[in-house]
C-alpha positions as CSV (number, residue, x, y, z in Angstrom):
1,M,30.1,86.3,121.6
2,I,32.5,89.3,122.7
3,E,29.5,91.1,124.4
4,L,29.1,87.4,126.4
5,E,32.8,87.7,127.4
6,Q,32.3,91.3,128.3
7,H,29.6,90.3,130.6
8,K,31.7,87.8,132.3
9,L,34.3,90.1,132.8
10,C,32.0,92.2,134.2
11,V,30.2,89.9,136.7
12,W,33.5,88.6,137.6
13,A,34.4,92.3,138.8
14,E,31.3,92.5,140.8
15,K,31.9,89.3,142.9
16,A,35.8,90.4,143.1
17,G,34.6,93.4,144.9
18,L,35.8,95.7,141.9
19,L,32.4,97.5,141.4
20,A,31.5,98.4,144.8
21,I,31.4,102.1,145.6
22,D,34.8,101.2,147.8
23,P,36.8,98.6,145.6
24,K,38.3,95.9,147.8
25,L,39.8,92.4,145.7
26,Q,38.2,89.6,147.2
27,V,40.3,87.0,146.3
28,G,42.4,84.6,148.1
29,L,46.0,86.0,148.9
30,Q,47.8,83.5,147.1
31,H,45.9,85.0,143.7
32,A,45.7,88.7,144.6
33,K,49.3,89.3,142.8
34,F,47.9,87.8,139.8
35,V,45.0,89.5,139.2
36,P,46.5,92.9,138.0
37,K,48.9,90.9,135.5
38,V,46.1,89.2,133.8
39,L,44.0,92.3,133.7
40,G,47.0,94.0,132.1
41,E,47.3,91.3,129.5
42,L,43.7,92.2,128.8
43,R,44.4,95.4,128.4
44,N,47.0,95.1,126.0
45,L,44.8,92.4,124.0
46,L,42.0,94.3,123.6
47,C,43.4,98.1,123.6
48,D,45.9,97.9,120.8
49,V,44.0,99.2,117.7
50,H,46.7,98.4,115.1
51,K,47.7,94.8,116.7
52,L,43.9,94.0,116.1
53,R,43.9,94.9,112.8
54,I,46.7,93.3,111.8
55,E,47.0,89.9,113.9
56,Y,43.4,89.4,114.5
57,G,41.6,90.8,111.6
58,L,39.4,93.0,113.4
59,D,39.5,96.7,112.1
60,L,38.1,99.4,114.5
61,E,37.4,102.8,113.7
62,V,35.9,105.7,116.7
63,T,33.4,107.5,115.0
64,S,32.7,111.1,116.0
65,E,29.6,110.0,117.4
66,E,29.3,110.3,121.3
67,I,27.6,107.9,123.3
68,A,25.1,110.0,124.8
69,D,23.3,107.1,127.6
70,L,25.1,103.7,128.1
71,K,21.8,102.4,129.8
72,I,20.0,102.3,126.5
73,H,22.6,101.0,124.5
74,E,21.1,98.2,122.4
75,S,23.3,94.7,123.3
76,A,23.0,91.2,121.9
77,F,21.1,90.7,125.2
78,S,18.6,93.0,125.0
79,K,18.1,91.7,121.7
80,L,17.0,88.2,123.1
81,G,14.8,89.9,125.6
82,L,17.0,90.2,128.4
83,G,18.2,93.4,128.5
84,H,15.2,95.1,130.6
85,K,15.3,91.8,133.0
86,R,19.2,91.6,134.0
87,R,20.7,94.5,136.1
88,F,24.4,93.9,134.4
89,E,23.9,96.3,131.5
90,T,22.8,99.6,134.1
91,E,26.4,98.3,136.4
92,E,28.6,98.4,133.3
93,A,27.2,101.9,132.5
94,E,28.3,102.9,135.8
95,V,31.6,101.6,135.4
96,F,32.0,103.3,132.2
97,H,30.4,106.8,133.3
98,R,33.1,106.9,136.2
99,R,35.7,107.4,133.5
100,R,36.2,111.1,132.7
101,G,35.8,112.7,128.9
102,P,33.3,111.8,126.4
103,W,32.9,108.3,125.1
104,H,32.5,107.7,121.1
105,K,31.0,105.0,119.5
106,L,33.1,102.4,117.8
107,K,32.6,101.2,114.2
108,W,34.1,97.8,113.6
109,V,34.3,95.2,111.0
110,T,35.4,91.6,110.7
111,I,38.3,91.3,108.2
112,D,39.1,87.5,109.2
113,E,36.5,85.7,111.5
114,Q,39.1,82.7,112.1
115,K,41.3,85.1,113.4
116,V,38.6,86.7,115.6
117,R,37.8,83.7,116.8
118,G,41.5,83.2,118.0
119,L,41.3,86.8,119.8
120,L,38.2,85.2,121.5
121,E,39.9,82.7,122.8
122,Q,42.9,84.0,123.9
123,V,40.3,86.7,125.9
124,K,38.3,83.5,127.3
125,Y,41.2,82.0,128.8
126,F,42.0,85.6,130.5
127,I,38.8,85.4,132.0
128,S,38.8,81.9,133.0
129,E,41.9,82.7,134.7
130,L,40.2,85.3,136.8
131,Q,37.4,83.1,137.5
132,S,39.8,80.5,139.2
133,F,40.8,83.0,141.1
134,L,37.7,83.6,143.1
135,E,36.6,82.0,146.5
136,P,34.6,78.8,146.1
137,D,30.8,80.6,147.4
138,S,31.5,83.0,145.1
139,S,32.7,81.0,142.0
140,E,29.7,78.9,142.0
141,S,27.6,81.8,142.3
142,L,29.0,83.7,139.4
143,K,28.6,80.2,137.3
144,N,24.6,80.2,138.3
145,I,24.5,83.6,137.0
146,L,26.0,82.9,133.7
147,D,24.2,79.7,133.6
148,T,20.8,81.2,134.5
149,L,21.5,84.2,131.6
150,L,22.4,81.7,128.8
151,R,19.6,79.4,129.9
152,T,17.2,82.6,129.2
153,A,18.7,83.5,126.1
154,V,18.3,80.0,124.4
155,M,14.7,80.3,125.7
156,N,14.4,83.4,124.0
157,S,15.5,83.2,121.0
158,S,13.9,81.2,118.0
159,N,16.7,82.4,115.6
160,A,19.4,79.2,114.6
161,H,22.1,81.7,113.9
162,E,22.3,82.8,117.7
163,L,21.8,79.3,119.0
164,H,24.5,78.1,116.9
165,F,26.8,80.5,118.5
166,I,25.9,79.4,121.8
167,S,25.9,75.7,121.4
168,Q,29.5,76.6,120.2
169,D,30.8,77.7,123.4
170,T,34.2,75.6,124.2
171,N,34.0,76.5,127.5
172,D,35.0,73.4,129.7
173,S,32.5,74.4,132.5
174,V,30.2,71.4,132.9
175,T,27.4,73.9,133.5
176,I,28.3,75.7,130.0
177,S,28.5,72.5,128.0
178,A,25.1,71.4,129.2
179,V,23.5,75.1,128.0
180,A,25.1,74.1,124.6
181,A,23.7,71.2,124.1
182,A,20.1,72.7,125.2
183,A,20.9,75.3,122.5
184,K,22.1,72.7,120.3
185,L,18.7,70.6,120.9
186,K,16.6,74.1,119.7
187,E,18.9,75.0,117.1
188,R,17.9,71.5,115.2
189,G,14.4,72.1,116.2
190,V,14.6,75.7,114.6
191,L,16.0,74.2,111.2
192,L,13.4,71.5,111.2
193,G,10.4,73.2,112.4
194,G,10.8,76.4,109.9
195,I,10.8,79.3,112.9
196,D,13.1,82.1,111.7
197,Q,15.3,79.7,109.9
198,I,18.6,80.5,108.4
199,R,20.7,78.4,105.9
200,L,24.0,77.5,107.6
201,Q,26.8,76.9,105.4
202,N,27.4,73.6,105.8
203,S,23.8,72.1,106.2
204,V,24.0,69.9,103.4
205,D,27.2,68.2,104.7
206,N,26.2,67.4,108.2
207,L,22.9,66.1,106.5
208,A,25.2,63.7,104.4
209,S,27.6,62.6,107.4
210,N,24.3,62.1,109.7
211,Y,22.7,59.8,107.2
212,R,26.2,58.0,107.1
213,R,26.4,57.8,110.8
214,L,22.7,56.9,111.6
215,N,22.8,53.9,109.0
216,L,19.3,55.3,107.8
217,S,17.5,53.2,105.3
218,D,18.2,55.1,102.0
219,A,22.1,54.7,101.6
220,R,22.3,57.8,99.3
221,P,22.5,61.2,101.1
222,P,19.8,63.9,100.5
223,S,20.5,66.0,97.9
224,R,21.0,69.9,97.7
225,Q,17.3,70.2,96.5
226,S,15.5,68.0,98.8
227,S,17.5,69.6,101.9
228,V,17.6,73.1,101.2
229,D,15.1,75.3,99.6
230,V,17.6,77.0,97.0
231,S,14.6,79.3,95.9
232,G,15.4,81.4,98.9
233,N,13.0,80.2,101.2
234,N,15.9,79.1,104.0
235,T,13.6,76.5,104.7
236,L,15.7,73.1,105.6
237,Q,13.2,70.2,104.9
238,S,12.4,67.3,107.4
239,R,15.7,64.5,107.2
240,R,14.5,61.3,106.3
241,H,15.0,58.9,109.3
242,Q,12.9,56.0,108.4
243,M,14.7,53.0,108.9
244,R,14.8,49.5,107.3
245,Y,12.0,47.3,108.7
246,L,13.0,44.2,107.5
247,T,16.3,44.6,109.2
248,L,14.5,44.2,112.7
249,L,15.2,40.9,113.9
250,E,12.7,40.9,116.7
251,R,8.7,40.1,116.7
252,I,6.8,43.2,116.8
253,L,4.3,43.0,119.8
254,P,1.4,44.6,119.1
255,S,0.1,44.9,122.5
256,E,3.4,46.7,123.7
257,Y,4.1,50.1,124.0
258,R,7.9,49.4,124.5
259,Q,9.9,46.7,123.5
260,L,13.9,45.3,123.2
261,A,14.9,44.2,120.2
262,W,17.9,43.3,117.8
263,Y,18.5,45.6,114.8
264,D,21.2,46.4,112.4
265,N,23.5,43.9,114.8
266,E,22.9,46.0,118.1
267,P,20.0,46.0,120.4
268,V,18.1,48.5,120.3
269,L,14.8,49.7,122.4
270,L,11.4,50.6,120.5
271,E,8.5,53.1,121.5
272,W,5.4,52.5,119.6
273,R,3.1,55.3,119.2
274,S,-0.4,54.8,117.4
275,V,-1.5,56.9,115.0
276,D,-5.0,58.2,113.1
277,R,-4.6,56.3,109.4
278,S,-6.6,59.7,108.2
279,N,-3.8,61.8,109.4
280,S,-0.6,59.4,108.9
281,P,1.0,61.6,106.5
282,R,1.5,64.7,109.0
283,V,1.8,62.5,111.9
284,E,4.5,60.6,109.9
285,D,6.3,63.9,109.2
286,R,6.2,65.0,112.7
287,V,7.6,61.6,113.4
288,D,10.5,61.8,111.3
289,K,11.5,65.1,112.6
290,A,11.1,64.2,116.2
291,S,13.5,61.4,115.5
292,A,16.2,64.2,114.3
293,L,15.8,66.1,117.5
294,L,15.9,62.8,119.7
295,H,19.0,61.7,118.0
296,E,20.6,65.0,120.0
297,L,19.3,63.5,123.2
298,A,22.5,61.5,122.9
299,D,24.1,64.5,125.1
300,P,24.5,62.9,129.2
301,S,23.0,66.1,130.2
302,F,19.7,64.8,128.9
303,H,19.9,61.2,130.9
304,S,17.9,60.1,127.6
305,L,18.7,57.5,125.1
306,A,19.6,58.3,121.7
307,C,17.2,57.9,118.9
308,R,18.7,56.5,115.7
309,G,15.3,56.6,113.4
310,Y,11.9,55.4,113.2
311,I,10.1,52.2,111.6
312,K,6.8,51.7,110.4
313,D,4.8,48.5,111.2
314,H,2.6,48.9,107.7
315,E,0.3,45.8,109.4
316,S,-0.9,47.8,112.6
317,G,0.2,51.9,111.5
318,R,2.0,52.3,114.2
319,Y,5.5,54.1,114.3
320,G,8.5,53.0,116.6
321,H,11.3,55.3,117.7
322,V,14.5,53.2,117.6
323,F,16.6,54.2,120.3
324,E,20.1,53.3,121.2
325,L,21.2,51.1,124.3
326,P,24.2,51.3,126.4
327,Y,24.7,47.7,126.5
328,T,27.8,45.9,125.0
329,T,27.9,42.6,123.6
330,E,30.6,39.9,122.9
331,R,32.2,40.8,119.6
332,S,31.5,36.9,118.3
333,H,27.9,38.2,118.4
334,R,28.3,40.9,116.4
335,N,27.8,39.7,112.9
336,I,24.0,38.5,113.2
337,H,22.5,40.3,110.5
338,T,21.6,37.2,108.6
339,L,20.3,35.4,111.3
340,R,16.7,35.1,111.8
341,P,14.7,35.8,115.0
342,R,15.7,34.3,118.5
343,S,17.8,31.8,116.1
344,G,21.4,32.1,118.0
345,L,21.1,35.8,119.2
346,P,22.6,36.9,122.6
347,P,20.3,37.5,125.4
348,L,18.8,41.0,125.5
349,P,19.8,43.3,128.4
350,A,17.5,43.6,131.6
351,M,15.3,46.4,131.8
352,R,12.8,47.6,134.1
353,T,10.6,51.0,134.5
354,L,10.5,52.6,137.7
355,R,7.1,51.9,137.8
356,E,7.7,47.9,138.0
357,M,10.8,48.8,140.8
358,L,8.0,50.6,142.7
359,S,6.0,47.4,143.3
360,A,9.0,44.9,143.4
361,P,9.5,43.2,146.8
362,S,13.3,43.1,146.4
363,A,14.0,46.5,145.2
364,R,15.3,48.6,148.2
365,P,17.4,51.7,147.2
366,S,19.0,53.6,149.4
367,L,18.3,57.4,150.4
368,N,21.5,58.3,148.1
369,L,19.9,56.3,145.3
370,R,16.8,58.0,145.8
371,V,18.1,61.3,146.2
372,S,20.4,60.9,142.8
373,Y,17.5,59.6,140.8
374,A,15.6,63.2,141.5
375,I,18.9,64.8,140.5
376,I,18.6,62.9,137.4
377,L,15.1,63.9,136.6
378,F,15.5,67.8,137.6
379,E,18.7,67.9,135.1
380,T,16.4,66.5,132.4
381,I,13.4,68.4,132.7
382,L,15.6,71.8,132.9
383,Q,17.7,70.7,129.9
384,L,14.4,70.3,127.8
385,H,12.5,73.3,128.9
386,T,15.7,75.2,128.4
387,A,15.4,73.9,124.6
388,G,12.2,74.5,124.5
389,W,10.4,71.2,124.4
390,L,7.8,69.9,126.7
391,H,7.7,66.0,127.9
392,K,4.4,65.8,128.6
393,E,4.1,61.9,129.7
394,L,6.5,62.2,132.9
395,R,5.6,59.3,134.7
396,S,7.5,56.2,136.5
397,E,6.4,54.0,133.7
398,N,8.5,55.9,131.3
399,I,11.7,55.9,133.7
400,L,14.0,53.0,132.9
401,F,16.6,51.0,134.4
402,I,19.0,49.1,131.8
403,Q,21.2,46.7,132.1
404,N,25.0,47.9,131.1
405,S,26.6,44.7,129.7
406,P,26.0,41.0,129.8
407,A,28.5,40.4,132.8
408,E,26.4,42.3,135.1
409,S,23.9,41.1,137.2
410,S,19.8,41.3,136.2
411,S,18.2,41.4,139.6
412,D,16.4,44.4,140.7
413,Q,19.2,45.4,143.5
414,S,21.6,45.5,140.3
415,L,19.3,47.3,138.0
416,L,18.7,50.0,140.5
417,R,22.5,51.1,140.8
418,S,22.7,51.0,137.1
419,K,22.0,54.3,135.2
420,M,18.6,55.7,135.1
421,Y,17.2,56.9,132.0
422,L,13.9,59.0,131.0
423,A,12.2,57.9,128.1
424,G,8.3,58.3,127.0
425,Y,9.0,61.1,124.1
426,V,6.0,59.7,122.0
427,Y,4.1,62.6,122.7
428,A,6.9,65.7,122.9
429,R,6.9,69.0,121.3
430,A,8.2,72.0,121.0
431,D,7.0,74.7,123.4
432,G,5.3,77.0,121.2
433,P,1.2,78.5,120.9
434,L,1.3,77.6,117.1
435,E,2.8,74.2,117.6
436,F,0.7,70.8,116.1
437,T,0.1,69.1,119.3
438,E,-1.7,65.9,120.0
439,P,-4.0,64.9,122.8
440,L,-2.8,62.7,125.2
441,E,-5.0,59.2,125.7
442,S,-6.5,59.2,128.7
443,E,-5.6,56.1,130.9
444,A,-6.7,55.5,134.5
445,E,-3.0,55.6,136.0
446,A,-1.4,58.2,133.4
447,D,-3.9,60.8,134.2
448,L,-3.0,60.3,137.9
449,Y,0.3,62.3,136.8
450,R,-1.3,64.9,134.9
451,H,-2.0,68.8,136.1
452,P,-5.6,69.5,137.2
453,L,-5.8,72.3,134.8
454,Y,-4.6,69.8,132.0
455,L,-7.7,67.4,132.3
456,G,-11.4,67.6,132.0
457,N,-13.4,69.8,129.0
458,T,-12.0,73.3,129.7
459,R,-8.0,72.1,130.0
460,L,-5.3,74.5,128.9
461,A,-2.7,73.8,126.6
462,Y,0.2,71.9,127.8
463,R,2.9,73.9,129.5
464,K,6.1,73.9,131.6
465,S,4.1,73.8,134.9
466,F,2.3,71.0,133.9
467,D,5.8,69.1,133.8
468,I,6.9,70.4,137.1
469,F,3.6,68.8,138.4
470,S,4.2,65.5,136.9
471,I,7.8,65.7,138.7
472,G,6.6,66.4,141.9
473,C,4.4,62.9,141.7
474,I,7.3,60.9,140.5
475,L,9.4,62.7,143.8
476,L,6.6,61.4,145.8
477,E,6.9,57.7,144.8
478,L,10.6,57.9,145.0
479,G,10.1,59.6,148.7
480,L,8.2,57.2,150.0
481,W,8.8,53.9,147.5
482,S,5.4,53.0,146.8
483,S,3.7,53.8,143.3
484,L,1.1,56.5,143.0
485,A,-1.5,54.2,142.3
486,A,-0.9,52.0,145.0
487,F,-0.5,54.6,147.7
488,L,-3.8,56.1,146.3
489,R,-5.6,52.9,147.1
490,A,-4.4,53.2,150.5
491,Y,-5.0,56.5,151.3
492,G,-8.4,57.2,149.3
493,P,-11.3,59.3,150.1
494,Q,-12.5,56.7,152.2
495,K,-9.2,57.1,154.3
496,R,-8.6,53.6,154.3
497,P,-5.8,52.1,156.6
498,F,-2.3,51.3,155.0
499,A,-1.6,47.8,153.8
500,S,1.7,46.3,152.3
501,E,0.9,44.9,148.9
502,H,3.8,41.8,149.7
503,V,2.6,41.0,152.9
504,T,-0.5,39.1,153.7
505,S,-2.0,40.1,157.3
506,T,-3.1,37.4,159.7
507,S,-5.6,40.0,161.7
508,S,-8.7,41.4,160.4
509,E,-7.6,44.6,162.3
510,H,-5.6,47.1,160.0
511,T,-3.3,49.6,161.6
512,T,-1.4,52.5,159.9
513,P,2.3,51.7,159.6
514,S,5.3,54.0,160.7
515,A,6.7,56.5,157.9
516,S,10.2,53.8,157.7
517,S,7.6,50.8,157.0
518,L,5.7,53.0,154.5
519,A,8.8,53.7,152.4
520,F,10.1,50.5,151.7
521,S,6.7,48.4,151.1
522,P,4.4,49.5,148.1
523,L,1.4,50.3,149.3
524,S,-2.2,48.8,148.1
525,T,-5.6,47.7,149.7
526,P,-7.8,45.7,147.6
527,D,-11.1,47.2,146.6
528,R,-13.8,46.9,148.6
529,D,-17.6,45.3,148.2
530,D,-18.5,49.4,148.1
531,G,-17.0,49.9,144.5
532,T,-13.9,50.8,142.9
533,L,-12.0,53.3,144.2
534,D,-11.8,56.3,142.4
535,L,-8.2,57.2,142.4
536,M,-8.7,61.0,140.7
537,R,-10.9,61.5,143.5
538,A,-7.9,60.4,146.2
539,R,-5.3,62.3,144.5
540,R,-7.8,65.3,144.7
541,D,-8.0,65.1,148.1
542,I,-4.5,64.8,148.8
543,L,-3.7,67.8,146.6
544,C,-6.2,69.4,149.1
545,S,-4.6,68.3,151.9
546,I,-1.1,69.5,151.0
547,N,-2.7,72.9,150.7
548,S,-4.0,73.1,153.5
549,P,-2.6,70.7,155.9
550,T,-4.3,71.7,158.9
551,D,-7.4,69.7,157.5
552,M,-5.7,66.5,158.3
553,T,-4.6,64.8,161.6
554,D,-0.3,65.0,162.1
555,C,-0.5,61.0,162.0
556,N,-1.9,60.4,158.5
557,S,-0.3,63.7,156.9
558,I,1.0,62.7,153.8
559,V,3.3,65.7,154.2
560,D,4.7,64.7,157.6
561,M,5.7,61.0,156.3
562,L,7.1,62.3,153.2
563,E,9.3,65.0,155.4
564,A,10.1,61.7,158.1
565,Q,11.5,59.5,155.3
566,M,13.3,62.3,152.9
567,G,13.9,65.5,155.0
568,A,12.4,68.9,155.3
569,T,14.1,70.0,151.7
570,Y,12.9,67.5,149.9
571,T,9.7,67.5,151.0
572,K,9.1,71.4,150.6
573,I,10.5,70.6,146.8
574,V,7.5,67.9,146.6
575,V,4.7,70.6,147.8
576,D,6.2,73.2,145.5
577,C,5.7,71.0,142.4
578,L,2.5,69.7,143.1
579,Q,1.2,73.4,143.8
580,A,2.9,74.3,140.6
581,E,0.5,77.2,139.2
582,T,0.2,78.7,135.6
583,R,1.7,81.9,135.0
584,E,-1.3,83.2,132.8
585,D,-3.2,86.5,134.2
586,K,-1.2,87.3,136.7
587,P,0.1,90.8,136.5
588,G,3.3,91.8,137.5
589,S,4.4,88.1,137.9
590,I,7.3,86.5,136.0
591,D,6.3,84.1,132.8
592,E,6.1,80.7,132.3
593,H,9.5,80.8,131.1
594,E,11.1,82.2,133.8
595,Y,9.0,80.7,136.3
596,A,10.3,77.1,134.9
597,L,13.9,78.0,134.9
598,E,14.0,79.6,138.3
599,F,12.4,76.7,140.3
600,E,13.9,74.0,138.5
601,K,17.5,75.7,139.2
602,N,16.9,76.1,142.5
603,S,15.3,72.7,143.1
604,L,18.3,71.0,141.5
605,A,20.4,73.2,143.9
606,Q,18.8,72.1,146.9
607,L,18.9,68.6,145.8
608,K,22.7,68.6,145.3
609,R,23.3,70.0,148.8
610,I,21.2,67.2,150.0
611,A,23.5,64.7,148.1
612,E,26.6,66.2,149.1
613,R,25.4,66.0,153.3
614,I,24.3,62.5,152.7
C-alpha cells in the first residue's frame, strides 16, 4: 500500500510536469501556490524518523548497504508481474539518481499496524489533494493510468492477502472503488477455490455474519472446524448456501430456464441449471461456491443481481440460483410466509429479456438508451474479467429489464427505461487452465453468439476474447435493434431482401429498407420451400464480409447500415469485437489478459464519449 501511494505521487508528478528535464508546473494558476505547501506537508510527514516511530508505529533504520541500481529494485508491483511492463519504476529511479550522494537501504518494521494505517490515510489525503490540482484532461489520464495498474495487479494476483489490501482501498474515486469490488470478488474466489490461500483472521466471523445476512437454510453458523482447516492447510472450505426448498412460494416450471417467484417474503429470480445426476456431488459443490461468489455481484459496478443462495429441485435434479430483485412491495404484503402459492400474494414484477424487447413492436429505445446499454455491458464484462471470471453465456436472452416497483408501468417502453441487468451466470467460471469447466449446451440461437473457435470438434478452451466476441453480437443487435437470428434470416447466404416481422407486405416484390427503417423493426423472413435457413452459415458469411468489406456492395453492407444508424465510432467497436482474436502463438504480442483489459477500457471510454456528445 505504501508503494502504491508512492506510485500515485510519481504519476501525479509526471502529469504535473515535474519529471521533465526542464520541469514546469502544469496546474491551474489558482492551485499553483498550494502545491509547495502540500509537498512540504508530505515531506514533514515522511521524513521525521522519530515522529514516524513514536506517533505512527513505524520503526526505520538506515542500513550500511547502498542501493547500487534502483532500476532492479524488487517492488510489490514487480512481484505481481508488472515491473517489466510498466515504465514508472525506471522513471522513479531516474528521479532518485538525480540526487547527490549515495542511497542506503532502509530496514523498517511495523510496530503498530493501526497507526501505520493512520499514516497511510494522511498520505492518501495529501496525494488526493495534489491530484485535484491537475487540469481535467491530465486528471482523467492519471485516473486511467491508476485504473490500468490496479486492474492488471488484480488480474495477475492469485494471493488472497494481496487482493484483500486492494479491495480495502477507501479512495472515494468511482474508478478505484470499482477495482476494489473486482478485487474483492477475486479474493473470495481464491479463498473458495484453493489457489494460494491464506487464512484471514476474521474469516469465521465473516462466514457467520454472512449466514445470518443471507438467511440460509442452516440457522447455525459454520463451526470453526468445518469452515477453516485448522491442521495448517489454510483451506477455506465451501460455504453452504443451500436454501430451504419448502420456503419457495411458487410452482416450479420444469420447462423454464428462468422464472420469478416468491421466497422468504420477497420476490426473487430463479435461474435453473440441469446437471448430470452421476456428477451431482461435484456439480453441487461448484453451485455452492458459485452462489458465494455471485453474492458479491451486489456491487453496482457489476450491473448484476446479487445471489442469495441456491435451491435444489429433487424431482428434476436441477439447481436454481436465487437472485434478489430491485423490487419494493407494499408493507401490508410483507408477512406472507404462511400463504400458499398464488393465494393473496401481490403481483410479481414485470420482467423482459433484451431478446424479447428486440421482437416487441412497441419497444422503441432512443439512441441515448442504446449507447447506455452498451456502456453497461462493457462496464460489467470489464469487472468480471478483472476479477478473473468468464461469463460464457453473453447473449440478449441473458440481459434483463426488471420493473422496480408496483407503481411503475409494466409497458415495454417503461421497462426499457428501467435499469438493465446482466444475468445468465449458470456456466460462469474462473479464468484458469486447471479450472473445471462444463461444456455449453448447443442451441441453434445460442451458438450464434459464440466465437467460431469455440465451436466444432477442434474448439479451443474458453477465454476472454470469446466473451468480447459475444459482446460484439449484442452490440450489433442494439445498433440495428434487431435480434441476431432475425437479422441473419433476412440477410442469409441467399442474399434475400429484408422484410419486417411485424409488417405484412401487400406486394410480391421485396425491397431493401433504409438504415433508419432497419433500426426500428425486428427483421425476419419466413423460410422458403428450399429448406431451413442455415443461420450459422449466414453468420459465417457476415463475419467474412466484415473482415473483407470489399466483397459486398455498399447498399447491402452491414457495416454501412450500422454506421448510418450508430456512427463510425460505435461501428468500429462492433467490428473490433467481432474480429476478436485469441492471443496464443503470437510471439511478441500482449497476452490474452492485457489484450482484453486494453480493448475493454478503450471501448468503454469511447462509448462514454459518445454518450457525452449525444
